[in-house]
C-alpha positions in Angstrom: -36.2 -14.2 109.6 -37.4 -11.6 113.4 -35.2 -14.1 115.9 -36.2 -15.2 118.9 -35.6 -11.6 121.2 -35.2 -9.1 118.3 -38.1 -7.1 118.2 -39.2 -5.9 114.7 -38.0 -2.2 115.6 -34.6 -3.3 114.0 -36.0 -4.3 110.7 -38.6 -1.8 110.3 -35.4 0.7 111.0 -32.9 -0.8 107.8 -35.7 -0.7 105.9 -36.8 3.0 106.3 -32.9 3.2 105.7 -32.5 1.7 102.5 -35.4 2.2 101.6 -34.8 6.7 101.4 -30.9 4.8 100.0 -32.9 3.7 96.8 -35.0 7.1 96.7 -32.4 8.7 96.3 -31.0 6.7 94.3 -34.0 6.8 91.7 -34.5 10.7 92.2 -31.1 11.3 90.8 -32.0 8.4 87.9 -35.0 10.5 87.3 -33.1 14.6 87.6 -30.3 12.8 85.2 -33.2 11.9 82.8 -35.0 15.7 82.9 -31.0 16.6 82.6 -30.6 15.1 79.2 -34.4 15.3 77.7 -33.1 18.9 78.8 -30.3 19.3 76.3 -32.0 17.0 74.0 -34.4 19.9 73.9 -31.6 22.0 73.0 -30.5 21.0 70.3 -33.6 20.3 68.5 -34.4 23.9 69.4 -31.2 25.2 69.5 -30.6 30.0 70.1 -33.2 31.8 67.0 -29.9 32.5 64.7 -29.1 29.4 64.6 -32.1 27.8 64.2 -33.3 29.7 61.4 -30.1 29.7 59.7 -31.1 25.6 59.3 -34.7 26.6 57.5 -33.2 25.2 53.3 -36.1 26.7 50.7 -35.8 25.5 47.1 -36.5 28.5 44.8 -36.4 25.6 41.6 -36.9 22.4 41.8 -35.7 19.7 39.4 -38.8 19.8 37.2 -39.4 22.6 36.1 -39.0 21.5 32.4 -42.0 18.2 32.8 -44.6 20.3 31.1 -44.5 24.3 29.4 -46.6 25.6 33.1 -43.9 24.1 34.9 -41.7 26.1 32.9 -43.6 29.8 33.1 -44.0 29.1 36.0 -40.3 28.7 36.7 -38.6 30.7 33.8 -39.2 34.0 30.7 -38.2 33.6 27.2 -34.8 35.8 25.8 -32.4 37.4 28.1 -34.1 40.6 31.3 -33.0 43.0 28.2 -34.2 41.6 25.1 -33.8 39.1 22.3 -29.8 40.1 21.9 -25.9 40.2 23.5 -22.5 40.0 22.8 -22.3 37.2 20.3 -24.5 37.4 16.3 -27.2 35.1 17.2 -30.8 37.0 17.9 -32.9 34.9 20.9 -36.6 33.6 19.4 -39.2 32.3 21.3 -42.3 33.0 23.9 -45.1 30.7 24.9 -46.6 31.0 22.3 -43.2 30.0 20.1 -41.1 27.4 20.6 -39.5 27.2 17.4 -36.1 27.7 19.8 -36.6 27.0 22.7 -38.8 23.5 24.1 -39.2 20.8 26.2 -38.2 17.8 24.7 -38.9 14.2 27.0 -37.5 13.9 30.2 -37.7 16.9 32.1 -35.3 18.3 29.4 -34.8 22.5 27.7 -33.2 22.5 25.0 -31.8 26.1 23.1 -31.7 25.2 19.9 -29.3 27.7 17.2 -29.7 27.7 13.6 -27.7 29.5 11.2 -29.7 32.8 9.3 -28.7 35.0 6.5 -29.6 38.1 5.3 -30.2 40.5 8.9 -27.2 41.9 9.5 -25.1 41.2 12.3 -27.0 38.8 13.3 -26.2 35.2 12.0 -28.0 32.6 14.0 -31.4 32.9 15.5 -30.7 31.0 19.4 -32.3 29.9 22.7 -31.7 31.9 25.8 -33.6 31.4 29.0 -33.9 32.8 32.5 -35.2 32.7 35.7 -38.3 34.9 37.9 -35.9 34.5 40.9 -33.6 36.4 41.3 -30.3 35.4 43.7 -29.5 37.7 46.2 -27.0 36.8 49.7 -28.1 39.1 52.0 -29.0 38.5 55.8 -32.5 36.8 55.2 -30.4 34.7 52.3 -26.5 34.1 53.5 -26.2 31.3 51.3 -27.1 29.2 47.3 -26.9 26.6 45.4 -27.5 26.4 42.0 -26.4 23.8 39.6 -27.8 21.3 37.0 -27.0 18.8 33.7 -25.8 20.5 30.5 -25.0 19.1 26.8 -23.1 21.4 25.2 -22.1 22.8 21.6 -18.1 22.4 22.1 -18.1 23.5 17.8 -15.6 26.8 17.1 -18.5 29.5 17.2 -20.8 28.1 19.5 -20.7 29.8 23.0 -23.1 28.6 26.0 -23.2 29.6 29.3 -24.8 29.1 32.6 -23.8 32.3 34.4 -25.3 34.7 37.1 -25.3 38.6 36.2 -26.4 41.7 38.2 -30.2 42.5 38.1 -29.0 46.2 38.2 -25.6 46.7 37.1 -23.0 44.8 35.3 -20.4 43.8 37.3 -21.6 41.5 39.2 -21.2 38.2 36.8 -21.2 34.6 38.2 -20.6 31.9 35.0 -21.7 28.4 36.7 -20.0 27.3 33.0 -19.6 29.1 29.8 -17.9 26.8 27.2 -16.3 28.8 24.3 -15.7 27.2 21.3 -13.6 24.3 21.9 -13.9 21.6 24.7 -12.2 24.3 28.0 -15.1 25.3 30.6 -14.8 28.2 32.1 -15.8 29.4 35.1 -15.3 33.2 36.5 -16.7 35.7 38.5 -16.4 39.5 37.9 -16.5 41.5 39.8 -15.1 44.6 37.5 -14.5 44.2 33.9 -10.7 43.8 35.2 -10.9 42.4 38.5 -12.2 38.7 37.9 -10.7 35.1 38.7 -11.1 32.0 36.2 -11.4 28.5 36.6 -10.7 26.9 33.5 -11.2 23.4 33.5 -10.9 20.8 30.5 -14.3 18.8 29.8 -14.1 15.1 27.9 -17.3 15.4 25.7 -19.3 18.4 27.0 -21.6 17.6 24.9 -22.4 14.2 27.8 -23.9 15.4 30.5 -22.5 17.3 32.4 -23.1 18.9 36.1 -22.4 22.2 36.9 -23.0 23.4 40.1 -22.4 26.5 42.6 -22.4 27.2 46.5 -22.1 30.8 47.5 -21.8 31.6 51.0 -21.8 35.5 52.8 -18.8 35.7 54.5 -19.4 38.9 56.3 -21.5 42.1 55.5 -20.1 43.0 51.8 -18.6 39.4 50.3 -19.4 36.0 49.7 -17.4 33.0 48.7 -18.6 30.6 45.0 -17.8 27.8 45.3 -17.1 26.0 41.8 -17.7 22.4 41.3 -18.1 20.3 37.5 -19.2 17.0 37.8 -19.8 17.0 42.0 -15.8 17.6 42.0 -14.4 21.0 43.2 -12.4 23.6 41.3 -12.3 27.0 42.9 -13.9 29.2 45.2 -13.7 32.9 44.5 -14.5 36.0 46.9 -16.7 38.8 45.3 -18.2 42.1 47.1 -21.3 41.0 46.0 -23.7 40.9 49.2 -27.2 42.8 48.3 -26.5 42.8 44.4 -29.5 40.2 42.7 -28.2 38.1 40.0 -30.2 36.7 37.3 -29.8 33.1 36.0 -29.7 32.5 32.8 -29.3 29.8 30.3 -27.9 30.8 27.8 -26.8 30.3 24.2 -25.1 32.7 22.4 -23.7 32.2 18.9 -19.8 33.2 17.8 -18.6 36.4 20.0 -16.2 35.2 22.3 -15.9 31.7 20.9 -15.2 32.2 17.4 -15.8 33.2 14.1 -17.6 31.8 12.0 -19.8 30.1 13.3 -20.8 26.1 12.4 -23.5 26.4 8.6 -25.6 24.1 10.5 -28.0 23.7 13.6 -26.5 23.2 16.9 -27.8 22.9 20.5 -27.9 23.6 24.2 -29.8 21.2 26.8 -29.9 21.5 30.1 -31.9 19.8 33.1 -31.8 19.0 36.4 -31.9 22.9 37.0 -31.7 23.1 41.0 -32.0 26.5 43.4 -32.1 26.6 46.3 -31.4 28.9 49.6 -31.0 29.0 53.3 -33.6 31.7 55.2 -32.7 33.2 58.1 -36.4 34.1 59.1 
């Protein structure tokens, strides 16, 4: 209200002062909001090096055993180098022969081993497969995860393994899971034939489903750390000079050899499911 004799000018001056004061407050709030927005944008899109490291790729998902078409797109039969290795089993299998390497319901891969006679040093026919993709730790792919669920025979003479081995030379080698005729799971890293780190874990009922996993990370221009897990429990970390060295991924059911002799006189199996391979992509 304007009182008699005061006039309107003082009130206009007061109004102008309050308006400018409020305008300053509004401008301060807007500037603060803009600064917060910029800060949030920086979090969403940080520097190129950081954002690229957050790019994750799935190389093999849990459905590669859902059909033979899916299998053939991700896996090959036998070893990368042929049908035999260090044991007494010859691997048998192809896209037209599923006698020893086959799929069953539940997205399960089965590697069957059965004794044979009259084959000299070969005492078994069995099954092994390897992934079409190799694990290669470098600047572009600095982190890898490889894991899967397995049912393993652990009787004397059975030698199931889930392992990585050098595609160019040996070593490198990383054994994600290896049983050698008993219920002890070996998780090994071979830097040379004599420079080896091993984690040995007693597994209750290896013939039941268990998960075996490695997380591999590049630590410098030469070395990596390999973290080993069983059923989600961390077991060990091994350091190795594997940067730039491609490795095959192998699901292997070999016999005798390091698992002892004589092996079983009956049919045994290695089963696998939920095999997963993923990696970070830097560029």
